[in-house]
N, C-alpha and C positions, 0 to 999 in steps of 0.2 A: 504493499500499499504506499502510495506517494505521500510526501509530507502535507501537501494540500488536502489530500483525500483524508488523512488523519485528522486535519483541522475540521474538515466537513463532518467527520463522524462525531467528533467531540461536540461540534455545534449542534448536531442533530440530537445527541443525548441530552445536552443542556436544554434544548427546546422541549424535548419529551418531559423532562423533569419539571419544567416551568408549566407545562400543560397539566401535569398531574397535581402540582402543588399550589397552582394559583387558586386563590379564594374567590368566592362569588363577588366579593367587593372589589377585587382587582382585575378579575378577567373581563375582557370586553364581550358582551353578549352578541351573539348573531341575531339577525332579524327575527327569527321565529323562536329563539331561545337556544341555550347551549353556548359553549365557548368557541372563540375563533380557532381554526386549525393551526397547529404548530408543526410545520415541517418546512424544509427548504426547497422543495420542488416547485416547479411552475408548470403544472401538468395540463392546464387548459387555458384558453385565451383570457378568461376572466381571473385566473389564478385560483379562485375558490368558487364555489357554486353561487355565493351571494353577490358576485360581480364586483368585488372590491378592487381588483388589479393591484393588490398590495401583498407583498411577501413579508409577513410579520417575523419570519424566522431567519431572515437574512441578517447575519451578524458580522461577516467579513468586511463588507464595504459599508463605511459609515460616513457621516458628514465631515469627520475629522480627516479621513484618509482617501476620500474619493478623488482628490486631485492627482493621486498616483496611479489612476488607471492608465493603461496602455493597450495597444492592440496586441493580442496574443496570437490570433490566427484569423484567416479569412478564407472564404470559398467564393471563387469567381465564376460567374455564369457566362456562357457564350453570348457574344454580342447580339446574335440573332434571336436570343431566347425572350428578350423583352423585359418588362418591368417585374420585379419580385414583389409579392404583396403577403406572403404567408409568414405570420408571426411564429416564432419558435415555441416549442415545449420542452421543458427539461425534467427528466426523471432520473434520479441517481447520477451516474456518470455519462449519461447519453443526452444529446440534444437532438431534437427532431424538427424538421422544417420542410416545407414544400417549395417547389421551384417553378418559374415561368416556363421551363421547357418540359413540364409534365412529369416531374419525379418527386417522390418523397424520400428524404434522406435521413439516416440515422448516423451520427458521428459522435466521436469521443468528445465530451463537453469541454475538456481541458485542451486537447491538442488538435482537434478537427480530424483526427484519423478516421477513415471510413469504417463503418460497421456493416451497414447494408443500404441498398437503394431499391425503391419500388417504382417501376415504369408504368404510369397510367395507361399508356397506349396499348397494353396487353389486355385491357378490359373495354368492351364495347367495340362497335364498328361504325365507320362513317363519321361525318361531321368534321369539325376543325380539331387540330391538335389540342389536347387538353392542357390546362394550366391549373395549378393549385393557387387559389386566391384567398383561401381561409386559413386559420391557424389550426393545427391538429390538437385533439385532446387525447391523452393517454390514460387508459383506465381498463381494469380487468385484463390485463395482458394484451391489450390491443391499441393501435394507433388509429384514430378515427378522423376523417377529413373528407372534404368534397372537392369537386372540380368545376371547370367552366362549361361542362356539358350537362350538368344537372346530376352527375353520379355522386354517390357517397360510398365510402370505402372503410373497411376495417382490415388492417393488416397486423400480423403477429408482431408484437413489441420486440421480441428478441431476434427474429429471423427476417422480418420483412415479407414473409409469405402472405399472400392474400387469404384472409379468412372468409370474407364475403364482400360483395358489392351490390349496390341497388341504385337503379336510376330513379331519382325522386321526382323528376319531371322531364317529359320528352318534348315539351313545347319549344319552338324555335327561340333561341337566345336564353333559355332558362339556365341558371347558374347558381353555384352554391358559394356565396361569399360569407355566409354566416358560419362562425366557428361553433362547433358543437360544445354543449355542456352535458355533464353526466350526472346522474343521480341514481345509484344502485345499478340496476340492470337496464335502466332506460337512458337513451341518448336523445337529446333534443337538438334539432337544427332547422333553420329556416331556409327558404329558397326565394331567390330574386331573379331578375331578368333584365336584359338590355334590349327588349323588343321595342321599347319606345324611342330608341336612338337609331333605328334601322333605316330612317329616311322616309320621305313622303310617298315613295312607290310601294312601300309595304302596306298591306292591308291591316293596319293597326287597330286594335291589339286583342289578343286572346289569352294572354297570360294572367293567371291568378296567383297572387302571393299565398304562401302557406307555411305553417310551422308544423313540424312532424315529430312524433314520438316513436322511437324504434327500439326493438329489442336488441341490446348491445351484443348478445351472443349469436344471434341468427340473422340479424338485419331485417326481421319481419316488421311490417308497419303496424304498430299497435293503434295509432290514431293519427288524424290529420285535421288541422283547423284551417279552413280557407279564409283569406281576408276580404274576398269580394264574391259576390253572387257569380254564377256562370254567365259568361258573355254571350250576347246574341247579336245577330246582324242588326245594324241600327242605322240605316241609310248608307250614304256614300261620301267620301271625301271629294274635294273639288276636282281631282283628276279621275273620278269614277271608281276608284278602289273602294272595296266594301269597308265600311266602318263597323267595328264590333265594340260593344260596351255592356257592362263596365269591365274594366281590366286594371291590372297593376297592384299596387299596394304590396310590393315585395318586402320580404323580411331579409334585411341586409346584414344584420349584426348578430353577435352572440347573445343568446338569452342569459338570464340569471334565474336561479331557482332557490326557493326557500325549502330546505329539507323537512322542516317541521310541519308547515301547512301544505306541503307538496303542491306549490303553486309556481308555475313557470311565467316569468315576465319578459316581455320583448317589445320593441318598438317597430312600427311599420313605415313604409314609404308612401308616396303620393300615388293617386290614380294616374293611369295612362289615358283612359277614356272613361267617360261617364262620371257619375258623382255618388255612386253607391259603394258601401263596404266600410271596412275598418281601415281607412287610409290615415296616414299622419296620426297614428293612435298608439296608445299604451295598452298592451293586452296582458291580462291576468288569466292564465289558463290552468285548469285542473291537470296536474301532471300524470294522473292515472286514467283520466277519461278523455281528455282534449277538449272538454266543454269549458266555455269562458265563465270565470267567476265574476268578472266585470271587464269592461272596455272603456277607454276615455280617449275621445277625439280631441286633438290639440289644435287643429286648423279647420276652419269652417268648410272651405272649398279649396282643393288643390289638385288640379288636373293638368299634366304637363308632359310634352314630348319634346324631342330635340328642336323641332321647328319653332318653339316658343323662344329660343335663344338666337335664332338667326335674324339677320337685319332686314331682309326685304319683306314688303307686305305680301308678296306672293307665297313666300314661305309661311308667313304667319297665318295664312288661310288654313293651314293644317294644325295650327295650335288650337287645342280643344276649347279653351275659354279665355284666351288672352284679352279680348276687348273689355271684359269686366274686371280685370286685374287680378284674376285668381290663379294664373299659371305661375305658381311660386316656387315649386320644387323644394318644399320645406320638410323634407323627410325627417323621421325619427330613425336615422341611420346609426346613431350611437347606441352603445350597449348601456343597460340599466345598472344602477347600483342599489343594493338593498342594505339598509342600516336602521338604526333605532335613534329616537330622540326622546329621552325619558322612557316611558313605558310604551311609546307608539312605534309601531313598525312602519317604515316608510320606503318608498321606491323613488329614486331620482333618475332623471334621464335628460340628456341634452338634446337640443334640436337644431337643425340647420338655420333657423331663424335667429339663432343666438341666445335663445332662452334656455335656462336649466330649470326644469320643473320638478317639484317634489310632491308626491301624492301619498295618500293613506294607502298602505299596502293591502289593507283588508277591504276598503270600499272604493278606492279610486278617487276620492275627494281630494281636491287640490289643497295642499297645506301652505306652500309658498312657491313663488317663482321669481327668478332673478334674471334680468336681461343683461347680457354680457357684451353684445355687439349690436350694431345697427344692421337690421335685416337687409338682404340683397335679393329682391324678387328675381326669379328666372334661373336661379342656380344655387342660392343658399351657401355660397362659398365663404361667407363672412362668419358663419356660425360654428357650432360644435359638430364635428364631423363623425368620430369614431368612438370615443369613450372617455370616461372620467375615472378617478380613483378616490377611494375612502380608506384612511389609515386608522380608523377608530377615534380620531380627534377632528379631522378636517375632511372636507370634500375638495378635490383639486380638479379644475375644469379648464380646458384650454380652447381657445378659439383659433380658426384656421386663417383665412385671408382677411383679417379685420382691420388692416391698415394701421398699426400692425396686429397680428395675431398676439394674444396675451394669455398668460398663465394666471389663474385665480385660485386663491384659497378662500373657501367659504365655510361659515358656521353651519353644520348640518341641521341644526334645530330651526334656525331662523333665516338662513341665507345671507346673513350679515357678512359683508366683505371684510376678510381678515388681512389679506394683502393681494397685490397684483403686480405682475412683472411682464412688461411687453417683451416680445421677441427682441433681443439685443439689437441696437441700432447699427452696430458694425457687422451684423451677420452677412450683409451683402457687399461689404467693402473689404473683408478680410478672407483669407483662405481661397479655396477653389472658386467660390461664388464670385469673387471680385473680378473674375475674367469675363463674367457674363452679366453685366449690370442691367441689360435689357430683359433678362430672364428672371433674375433673383427677386423673390418676394419674401418679406418677413412674416412668417406665419407658422402655425403648429400643424403639421401634417399627419401627426400620429396620435393615437390614444395616449392617455397619461398613465404612467405606472408609478408605484411608490414602494420604498422600503423604509424601515425606521429612520426617520430624520432626513430622508432624501426623496426628491420628486424628479422623475425622469421623463423627458419628452424630446421627440425629434422635430426638425424644422425643414421648411422648404428651402432654406438657405444652405442646406446640405450638412448641417451640424447636428449632432446629438448632444444634449446637455443635461447636467444634474444640477438641481436647485436645492437650497435649504428649505426644508419643510416649515421651519419656524419663521423665516423672514422672506423667502423668495429670491434670495441672493444666488447668483450663478456660481457654483462651486467647481464645475468642470465642463470643459467644451472639447469635443473632438470633431475635426473637419473630415467628412467622408469623401469629398471631392478631391481625391488624390489616388495615384496609382498604387495598387497593392498586389502583391503576388499571392495567389491562393494556394492552399494545401493541394489543390488538384492540378498545379502547374500553370494555370491560366492567369494572366494579369487582368484585374478588374478595376473599376473606378466607380465610387458612389456618386450620388447626386441628391435630389430631393429625398430625404428619409422617408422610407416607404410607408404609406397609409394602410388602412384596414387592420392595423395592429399597432403595437408600440414596443418600446424596449422591454426585454425580459431579463430580470435579475434573479439569479439563482446560484447558490453555493459559491459565492465570491466571483461570479462571472456576469458580464452584461452582454446580451446579444441583440443585434438589430439588422434589418435589411436596409439596403440604400440603393437608389437609382430608379426612382419611380415617380409618378405624379403628372400633374398638369404642366409642370415646367421642367421637362428633362434637360439636363445640361449636356451639350454635345460631347461625346466621348469616343475615342478609338477603341474602347474596351466595353465589355458587358458590365451589368451591375454586380453587386457584391453582397455577400452575407459576412457580417463582421462579429468577432467575439473579443471581448475586452477583459482583462484581469488586472490585479494590482502588481506593481513592480516588485 
């Protein structure tokens, strides 16, 4: 056993002792009761079922020594592969992550040495090459994840051998960006779609968003909750193509689940056509039956397709309801956080209109709301994109392209602003981004992650940063827009730090993808997966 692994084992033992000896007065209660988990793994996108994105057991990296982080290893993708979006999962001495060239990798977490890889192209036939756009969950000896064709997979955690695969949706452009969450023998995952960006010659749209509960051992569909009624032919578009409605309301993000009340919480996207269904909504779903306990719609009307963002009047004839100002694209694409304030169980979630909402977890009643950025109709890029974090004391929420994007710390009981730190002003004038002033934007492109005393978030300026949880001060910065040689022999270069996930911090290491987004920086190389550790 290496020295670092001895340290990990000691830390895990200490965490176990803390879990056993913590008194009810000092232990932090989970939303439905019980104590927070004490372990160093980051085995699913949300880190724990409650959606905290907080690794309470991380003891190696602290606010005092985080400035000593350095790049330990990298894995470079082929240039033709495209943008990486799969957040890593870490269990024991192995890190698991998906790639834009359609593979799931298992590597030694400390060194990047290969353990196994699974090629998605061996499953299914036809269609475009698959990509992994969600983060895997590791549970019951399986690695669980989806792809850009609507397939969902379970592979053996030790060998990478396929256990089962199931296509969750065969509609055109259906895809899995939702990262799964696991509760016992159930795995919960949503399905979304790019059908509404296929252009005006497409007979838009027939996709219905849905949340699925699957048996983790067999892949059997136990239940499915659709977010819209079935679409029917509903006239024609100006070019004579058939119009179908209602459609859309995809489930883009990872759910959170309360193990005590057995309730799954998740947000939904906007309609593509029509105005019916659970669009821009928070859903509370019975984990055993798939029936709703409650739903809460956060936007009155929001029907949007790509033509709503195009400049010519001819294109906007294909925008479902632009004339009355309702083509907003204000998804609830961020993942929810479950926490308590006093004796009240709450669910919090960010929206692309820049508002962080907190609801009563039992009833869906609005408890408080905090506007963090000015809404930008037609794209929602100024708001909260992927997810927030809760460390037992504070909520940490970041805005994306909010001129600049800003990291906030909020009181979970009231929404009171504790501190705010804008994306550093020198982000576009230093490092690799300084070569591309016309492309660089100061904003937070990733979900927020936390460990005790430290907040982690990646930026559109190509930098990943660590902040003080107490004050919001920047403690560490790494510029990913530079050439690095991967353990696979390829040279890679980062760019905008990849969205759909965020930094993963586990056992004294930090993992992130870089080289994705709306503002890709020109590079002779492909994107890169990076792993950092202390000197």
